VOLUM-483191 format. One record per residue: x, y, z of N, C-alpha, C in turn; residue number from 1; residue in three letters. Coordinates in nm, 3 decimals. Each point is the difference from the previous one (the first is absolute). Layout:
BEGIN
((X,Y,Z),(X,Y,Z),(X,Y,Z),NUM,"ALA")
...
//
This chain:
BEGIN
((-15.493,15.955,3.452),(0.128,-0.060,-0.031),(0.024,-0.114,0.098),1,"MET")
((0.057,-0.108,-0.050),(0.035,-0.113,0.086),(0.146,0.010,0.043),2,"THR")
((0.038,-0.086,0.093),(0.139,-0.001,0.042),(0.092,-0.036,-0.116),3,"ASP")
((-0.043,-0.093,-0.085),(0.082,-0.040,-0.114),(0.016,0.113,-0.102),4,"GLN")
((-0.103,0.079,-0.018),(0.010,0.116,-0.091),(0.095,0.104,0.057),5,"GLU")
((-0.005,0.022,0.132),(0.091,0.096,0.063),(0.145,-0.048,-0.010),6,"ALA")
((0.021,-0.129,0.020),(0.134,-0.056,-0.014),(0.049,0.017,-0.143),7,"ILE")
((-0.087,-0.021,-0.097),(0.038,0.016,-0.141),(0.041,0.144,-0.030),8,"ALA")
((-0.068,0.099,0.061),(0.038,0.141,-0.018),(0.142,0.022,0.050),9,"VAL")
((0.030,-0.053,0.118),(0.134,0.017,0.058),(0.104,-0.072,-0.085),10,"VAL")
((-0.030,-0.121,-0.043),(0.095,-0.075,-0.083),(0.028,0.073,-0.131),11,"GLU")
((-0.103,0.057,-0.060),(0.016,0.072,-0.126),(0.091,0.123,0.017),12,"LYS")
((-0.008,0.064,0.117),(0.077,0.122,0.025),(0.123,-0.025,0.085),13,"LYS")
((0.040,-0.125,0.014),(0.110,-0.039,0.089),(0.126,0.084,-0.024),14,"ARG")
((0.046,0.012,-0.122),(0.125,0.075,-0.024),(-0.020,0.149,0.025),15,"SER")
((-0.115,0.052,-0.039),(-0.031,0.142,0.024),(-0.002,0.031,0.150),16,"GLU")
((-0.046,-0.096,0.080),(-0.007,0.018,0.145),(0.129,-0.039,0.070),17,"LEU")
((0.100,-0.042,-0.079),(0.131,-0.042,0.052),(-0.012,-0.113,0.102),18,"ARG")
((-0.077,-0.102,-0.037),(-0.014,-0.119,0.083),(0.093,-0.107,-0.058),19,"ILE")
((0.087,-0.050,0.082),(0.099,-0.098,-0.046),(-0.066,-0.126,-0.054),20,"ARG")
((0.066,-0.061,-0.097),(-0.053,-0.121,-0.065),(-0.016,-0.117,0.095),21,"ARG")
((0.085,-0.007,0.101),(-0.005,-0.115,0.091),(-0.102,0.017,0.113),22,"ASN")
((-0.077,0.107,-0.003),(-0.105,0.018,0.101),(-0.127,-0.070,-0.047),23,"MET")
((-0.062,-0.070,0.094),(-0.122,-0.073,-0.030),(-0.114,0.051,0.088),24,"GLU")
((-0.121,-0.013,-0.049),(-0.118,0.043,0.076),(-0.010,-0.083,0.126),25,"VAL")
((-0.006,0.068,0.115),(-0.013,-0.070,0.127),(-0.138,0.019,0.061),26,"SER")
((-0.072,0.107,-0.042),(-0.138,0.018,0.047),(-0.073,0.100,-0.087),27,"SER")
((-0.133,-0.010,0.006),(-0.087,0.094,-0.070),(-0.126,0.015,0.083),28,"ALA")
((-0.027,0.122,0.044),(-0.120,0.022,0.079),(-0.062,0.134,-0.036),29,"GLU")
((-0.132,0.007,0.012),(-0.072,0.123,-0.028),(-0.021,0.074,0.131),30,"LYS")
((0.025,0.131,-0.001),(-0.013,0.081,0.121),(-0.027,0.145,-0.039),31,"ALA")
((-0.038,0.078,0.099),(-0.012,0.144,-0.018),(0.135,0.061,0.034),32,"ILE")
((0.055,0.079,-0.093),(0.130,0.064,0.020),(-0.015,0.151,-0.012),33,"VAL")
((0.089,0.072,0.065),(0.005,0.145,-0.015),(0.076,0.033,-0.127),34,"GLU")
((-0.053,0.093,-0.078),(0.065,0.040,-0.124),(0.021,0.150,0.002),35,"TYR")
((0.122,0.041,-0.026),(0.037,0.141,-0.015),(0.070,0.010,-0.134),36,"ILE")
((-0.048,0.088,-0.086),(0.055,0.010,-0.136),(0.151,0.019,0.000),37,"LYS")
((0.050,0.093,0.084),(0.143,0.027,0.007),(0.039,0.007,0.147),38,"ASP")
((0.060,-0.106,0.050),(0.032,-0.006,0.144),(0.106,0.103,0.040),39,"ARG")
((0.071,0.057,-0.094),(0.103,0.098,0.035),(-0.060,0.138,0.027),40,"SER")
((-0.129,0.016,-0.029),(-0.068,0.127,0.023),(-0.124,-0.021,0.085),41,"LYS")
((-0.038,0.100,0.078),(-0.125,-0.012,0.075),(-0.117,-0.008,-0.099),42,"PRO")
((-0.098,-0.077,0.035),(-0.114,-0.013,-0.090),(-0.111,-0.082,0.061),43,"GLY")
((-0.104,-0.013,-0.078),(-0.118,-0.074,0.043),(0.029,-0.149,0.006),44,"ARG")
((-0.047,-0.064,0.105),(0.013,-0.145,0.015),(-0.133,-0.063,-0.037),45,"VAL")
((0.005,-0.101,-0.085),(-0.120,-0.073,-0.041),(0.011,-0.144,0.046),46,"GLU")
((-0.113,-0.060,0.033),(-0.005,-0.143,0.025),(-0.034,-0.068,-0.131),47,"ASP")
((0.077,-0.102,-0.035),(-0.024,-0.076,-0.123),(-0.002,-0.148,0.033),48,"ARG")
((-0.083,-0.073,-0.072),(0.002,-0.145,0.011),(0.107,-0.048,-0.098),49,"ILE")
((0.094,-0.077,0.052),(0.113,-0.042,-0.083),(0.041,-0.143,0.033),50,"ALA")
((0.062,-0.061,-0.099),(0.065,-0.128,0.022),(0.142,0.031,0.045),51,"TRP")
((0.043,-0.064,0.108),(0.137,0.013,0.048),(0.072,-0.127,-0.043),52,"ILE")
((0.086,0.015,-0.099),(0.075,-0.113,-0.053),(0.140,0.007,0.059),53,"ILE")
((0.036,-0.103,0.074),(0.133,-0.004,0.059),(0.084,-0.102,-0.074),54,"GLU")
((0.120,0.044,-0.036),(0.097,-0.087,-0.067),(0.125,-0.001,0.087),55,"MET")
((0.061,-0.118,0.012),(0.114,-0.010,0.091),(0.107,-0.094,-0.055),56,"ALA")
((0.119,0.018,0.055),(0.111,-0.093,-0.018),(0.083,0.007,0.126),57,"ASN")
((0.116,-0.063,0.002),(0.082,-0.003,0.122),(0.055,0.138,0.038),58,"SER")
((-0.002,0.094,-0.093),(0.055,0.134,0.024),(-0.103,0.098,0.057),59,"GLU")
((-0.128,-0.031,-0.009),(-0.103,0.091,0.050),(-0.131,-0.017,-0.073),60,"GLY")
((-0.080,0.106,0.003),(-0.131,-0.009,-0.065),(-0.038,0.132,-0.066),61,"PHE")
((-0.097,-0.009,-0.089),(-0.062,0.117,-0.063),(-0.150,-0.018,0.015),62,"VAL")
((-0.068,0.106,0.042),(-0.146,-0.001,0.012),(-0.055,0.102,-0.099),63,"ARG")
((-0.090,-0.046,-0.087),(-0.057,0.086,-0.103),(-0.149,0.013,0.024),64,"VAL")
((-0.049,0.124,0.007),(-0.143,0.026,0.015),(-0.059,0.023,-0.139),65,"HIS")
((-0.096,-0.085,-0.039),(-0.064,0.008,-0.130),(-0.147,0.036,0.021),66,"VAL")
((-0.043,0.113,-0.056),(-0.138,0.044,0.015),(-0.095,-0.106,-0.053),67,"ASP")
((-0.096,-0.041,0.083),(-0.092,-0.108,-0.035),(-0.091,0.036,-0.117),68,"ASP")
((-0.033,0.126,-0.014),(-0.094,0.042,-0.104),(0.069,0.027,-0.133),69,"ARG")
((0.116,0.067,0.004),(0.065,0.045,-0.123),(0.122,-0.083,-0.042),70,"THR")
((0.060,-0.071,0.096),(0.123,-0.073,-0.030),(0.124,0.088,0.005),71,"GLY")
((-0.016,0.125,0.040),(0.115,0.091,0.011),(0.088,-0.039,0.117),72,"ASP")
((0.130,0.022,-0.015),(0.093,-0.020,0.112),(-0.008,0.124,0.088),73,"ILE")
((-0.037,-0.020,0.127),(-0.016,0.112,0.091),(0.129,0.029,0.076),74,"LEU")
((0.073,-0.106,0.036),(0.121,0.019,0.079),(0.084,-0.125,-0.005),75,"GLU")
((0.131,0.019,0.015),(0.093,-0.112,0.008),(0.084,0.023,0.125),76,"VAL")
((-0.004,-0.096,0.091),(0.078,0.005,0.123),(0.102,-0.112,-0.007),77,"LEU")
((0.123,0.027,0.040),(0.103,-0.104,-0.015),(0.102,0.002,0.111),78,"ARG")
((0.056,-0.117,0.025),(0.117,-0.013,0.086),(0.119,-0.046,-0.081),79,"THR")
((-0.026,-0.048,-0.122),(0.109,-0.053,-0.083),(0.011,0.079,-0.128),80,"ALA")
//
């Protein structure tokens, strides 16, 4: 998956992920991230290669981890 494909996944799911319309992509980088299926419960931690797509506006940012192999959304971290 390329950075543009990962961005397209996030854009397609923007409303489902509750990302505001006025947020724009500020960065896209590939990294190894920790993945836990359900963070509210103890469980196995996996390392996954993912695209970290950051979207921002004056109110804050949202960081979305997109699995590089499958295109699945692994996690959404937000300040806004």
